[in-house]
N, C-alpha and C positions, 0 to 999 in steps of 0.2 A: 248517065248514072255512073258514079265513081266506084272504084273497087271497094272502098271502105263501106259504102252503102250496101253493096252486095253482101259483104261479109256480115254486116249488121242484120240484114234480112235473114241470112242463113242462120245466124245465132238465135234470132227471135223464133224462127220456125222450129229449130231443134230444141229450143227451150220449151216451146209449147208441147212438143212431143214428149219431152222428159217429164213435164208436169202431168200431162194426161196419163202417161204410163205409170208414173209414181203413184198417182191417186188410185189407179186401177189395182196396182199391186197392194196398196195398203188396205183397200176395202174389199177386194174380191180374191186376192191371191191366198192360196192355202186352205180355202174352204172345201168342205166335202172330202177332206183327206182323212184316212184312218188315223186313229190316235197314235199307233205305233209305227206308222209309215212315214218315212222322211224325217227331216230335222237334222240338226247338227249338235250332237251331244245332248246337253240338257235343254237346248233351245228347240221348241217345236217348229214345225213347218210354217205355221201361221206367223210366229214371231219373226222368222227369217224374212218372210214377205213384207212384214210391217217395217223392219229395219231397212230393207232394200228400197221400199217405197219412199221412206223419208229421205234416204240418200238421193234418189232420183228426183224427188220434189225439190230439194235444196239445189241440186245441180241445174235443174231446169230453170229455177228462179234466177240463179246467177247468170245463166245464158241469156235469159230475157233481158235482164238489167244491162248486161254488157252489150247486147245487140241494140237496145234502145239508146244507150250512150253513144255507140258508134254512129248510129243514124242521126241522132239529134245534135250532138256536140262536134264530132269529128268531121262529118260530111257537110254540116251546115255552114 
């Protein structure tokens, strides 16, 4: 197994973790929080979790794509 394949596998695994955590943050994060507790200025706690979830989801998808590219194109 070449080094680039190992890097590709690590990228895919970290991307899957990022996608999972991003989905969790978007759908569950910030629930059951009091209305006046938390937040960043005018943005409520739930809104912050949704923005962070989208960011993690996009980064996870980029990691998966880069990992698959490294495994299929560079190592093959």
